[in-house]
C-alpha positions in Angstrom: 256.9 73.1 202.6 255.7 71.2 199.3 256.0 67.5 201.3 253.4 69.1 204.1 251.0 70.5 201.1 251.4 67.1 199.2 250.4 65.4 202.7 247.6 67.3 203.0 246.1 68.5 199.7 244.4 65.1 199.2 242.7 65.7 202.6 240.7 68.9 201.4 238.6 66.1 199.4 236.0 64.2 201.7 236.1 61.3 199.3 239.7 61.2 200.1 239.7 61.0 203.4 236.9 58.3 203.6 238.8 56.6 201.2 241.9 56.7 204.0 239.9 55.7 206.7 238.3 52.9 204.9 241.6 51.6 203.5 243.4 51.7 207.3 240.7 49.8 208.6 240.9 47.3 205.7 244.8 46.8 205.8 244.6 46.6 209.8 241.4 43.8 209.5 243.1 42.0 206.8 246.3 41.4 208.1 245.1 40.4 211.4 242.8 38.0 210.2 245.5 36.8 207.6 248.2 36.2 210.5 245.9 32.9 210.9 245.6 32.3 207.3 249.3 32.3 206.8 250.2 30.2 210.1 247.2 27.5 208.8 248.5 27.5 205.3 244.9 28.9 204.2 246.0 30.9 201.2 244.0 29.0 198.9 241.1 29.2 200.8 241.6 33.1 201.2 241.9 33.4 197.3 239.2 31.0 196.4 236.6 32.8 199.1 237.4 36.3 197.5 236.3 34.8 194.0 233.4 32.8 195.2 231.8 35.9 196.6 231.1 37.4 192.8 227.6 35.6 192.4 226.6 37.5 195.7 228.1 40.9 193.7 226.1 40.1 190.9 223.1 39.1 192.5 223.1 42.5 194.8 223.7 44.4 191.7 220.5 42.8 189.9 218.5 42.9 192.9 219.1 46.7 193.9 220.6 48.3 190.7 224.2 49.0 192.2 223.2 50.1 195.6 226.2 49.4 197.5 224.3 48.5 200.8 222.4 45.7 199.2 225.7 44.5 197.6 227.6 44.5 201.0 224.7 42.3 202.8 224.4 40.0 199.6 228.1 39.0 199.3 228.4 38.7 203.2 225.6 36.2 203.5 227.5 34.4 200.2 230.7 34.7 201.6 229.7 33.2 205.0 227.4 30.3 203.2 230.7 29.5 201.0 233.0 29.4 203.6 230.8 27.6 206.1 229.9 25.0 202.8 233.9 24.3 202.3 234.3 23.8 206.1 231.4 21.3 206.0 232.3 19.2 203.2 235.8 18.8 204.3 234.6 17.6 207.8 231.7 15.4 206.7 233.6 13.7 203.6 236.6 12.1 203.1 237.5 14.8 200.6 240.8 17.1 201.3 240.2 20.9 202.2 241.8 21.8 199.1 239.8 19.7 196.6 236.5 21.2 198.4 237.8 24.5 198.0 238.9 24.0 194.2 235.3 22.5 193.6 233.1 25.4 195.3 235.6 27.8 194.1 235.4 27.1 190.2 231.6 26.6 190.6 230.8 30.0 192.4 233.3 32.1 190.3 231.7 30.4 187.2 228.3 31.5 188.3 229.2 34.8 189.1 230.6 35.3 185.6 227.4 33.9 184.3 225.3 36.6 186.2 227.7 39.3 185.5 227.6 38.7 181.7 223.7 39.0 182.1 224.3 42.6 183.3 224.5 44.8 179.9 226.5 47.4 181.6 228.7 45.1 184.0 232.0 46.2 182.0 231.4 49.7 183.6 229.7 49.1 187.0 230.9 45.9 188.3 234.8 46.6 187.5 235.3 48.4 190.4 234.5 45.1 192.3 237.1 43.2 190.9 239.6 45.8 191.5 238.6 48.2 194.1 237.1 51.7 194.4 238.0 53.1 197.6 237.7 56.6 196.4 234.0 55.7 196.0 233.4 55.4 199.6 230.6 56.7 201.2 229.7 57.3 204.7 227.3 54.6 205.3 230.0 52.1 203.6 232.4 53.6 206.3 230.4 52.8 209.0 229.8 49.2 207.8 233.1 48.6 207.3 234.3 50.2 210.7 231.8 48.1 212.5 232.4 44.8 211.0 236.3 45.5 211.3 235.9 46.2 215.1 233.5 43.0 215.3 236.4 40.8 213.7 239.0 42.5 215.7 237.2 41.9 218.8 236.3 38.3 217.9 239.9 37.4 217.4 241.0 39.1 221.1 238.0 37.2 222.6 239.2 33.9 221.4 242.9 34.4 221.0 244.2 31.7 223.2 241.8 29.2 221.5 242.9 30.3 217.8 246.8 30.4 219.0 246.4 26.3 220.6 244.6 25.4 217.6 247.0 26.9 215.0 250.0 25.5 216.4 249.2 22.5 218.5 246.0 20.5 217.4 246.5 17.7 219.5 247.1 19.9 222.6 243.5 21.4 221.6 242.0 18.0 221.5 243.6 17.3 225.2 242.2 20.5 226.3 238.7 19.8 224.6 238.4 22.8 222.9 235.4 22.8 220.7 237.8 22.8 217.7 234.8 22.4 214.9 233.1 25.2 216.2 236.2 27.6 216.4 237.2 26.5 213.2 233.8 27.6 211.6 233.6 30.5 213.4 237.7 31.6 212.0 236.0 30.8 208.3 233.2 33.1 209.2 236.0 35.6 210.0 237.9 35.4 207.0 234.6 35.9 205.3 233.6 38.9 206.8 237.3 40.5 206.4 237.3 39.8 202.7 233.6 41.4 202.1 235.0 44.4 204.4 237.8 44.9 201.9 236.0 44.2 198.5 235.3 48.0 197.8 238.7 48.9 198.7 241.1 46.4 196.9 238.3 44.4 195.0 238.1 40.8 194.5 241.1 40.5 191.9 243.6 41.5 194.6 241.9 40.5 198.0 244.2 37.6 198.5 247.6 39.9 198.6 246.0 42.1 201.5 245.2 38.6 203.7 248.4 37.1 203.0 251.3 39.6 202.2 251.2 41.6 205.2 251.4 38.8 207.7 253.8 37.0 205.6 256.3 40.0 205.8 255.6 40.2 209.7 256.6 36.3 210.1 260.0 37.2 208.7 260.9 39.7 211.3 259.1 37.6 214.4 258.2 34.5 215.8 255.8 35.9 218.7 252.5 35.9 217.4 251.2 39.3 219.0 254.0 41.0 217.6 253.4 39.5 214.0 249.8 40.6 214.5 250.9 44.0 215.4 253.3 44.2 212.7 251.3 42.6 209.8 248.6 45.2 211.0 251.1 48.1 210.8 252.5 46.8 207.4 248.9 46.8 206.0 247.8 50.4 207.2 250.8 51.6 206.0 250.5 50.0 202.4 246.8 51.2 202.2 247.9 54.9 203.1 250.6 55.3 200.7 249.1 53.2 198.0 245.9 55.4 198.2 248.3 59.0 198.0 250.1 57.1 194.9 246.7 56.4 193.5 245.7 60.3 193.9 248.9 61.7 192.3 249.3 59.1 189.9 246.0 58.2 188.7 246.4 54.3 189.2 243.9 51.9 190.4 243.3 52.3 194.5 243.5 48.6 194.9 246.6 48.1 192.7 248.6 50.7 194.4 248.0 49.6 197.9 248.7 45.8 196.9 252.1 46.8 194.9 253.1 49.2 198.0 252.8 45.9 200.1 254.6 43.5 197.7 257.5 46.4 197.9 257.5 46.4 201.7 257.4 42.5 201.4 260.3 42.4 199.0 262.6 44.8 201.0 262.0 42.6 204.2 262.8 39.7 202.1 266.0 41.2 201.2 267.1 42.9 204.3 265.3 41.4 207.3 267.9 40.9 210.1 267.9 37.1 210.4 265.8 35.7 207.9 266.5 38.2 204.9 268.4 37.2 201.9 271.2 39.8 202.7 271.8 38.8 206.2 271.8 34.9 205.1 274.4 35.5 202.8 276.3 37.1 205.1 276.1 34.6 207.5 277.1 31.7 204.9 280.5 33.8 203.7 
């Protein structure tokens, strides 16, 4: 009965219910998109893009006085522009992708810090965007999160086969005459949207963990992409729920709690996965 009460008590608060719904959606959409990020070795891109939207957060705050809706839309425009900018520089020049990412990441992050430092109350108001504030999710925020999460998932399902070929066999994609450039840009946009959708839940500083850790965990349990996506989404949603409950009962930052739970699951799988786990490999070589 005590366990049941511990589960039900937070649900008596509307802000907690909204937070749980938002966290679950974020866990699912980040893990699903993150599967491609892990498969294609784009972890640095995800990290850079998460930090590069900081100027959008600052500009949205400056022009609206902190209105969540305005910050969301300005951050979305910034993230998509940065993603397409990185893709364009990589394609149109001989510059390697990680170099282009590093240049734009550093410039945008510096611009964001410069803008934030001009806001006198930034230490109080914008710290939530760095570390997440899922318990501050409003009904309007929840609708935006839900709509864009569904849009991202639907797009991934719609272009599943094309993304699959591009991720595993670029030569086959060229043979099949798939519009590789257009599809790559679309994937970059989906990553950007997933990052902005997750902004209030886990924050800029911890964003990359939700993109990378669940699919990396799932990759140690299966080699089939559909199963990997499903497992990653399950791990992301589970970590979000448990992390939010820990945040509620132990008064710790929600984003940090979610990421720590997610990392704990990763460590457990790393140790005890049936084939790729440390214990299994030790027993096999013994």
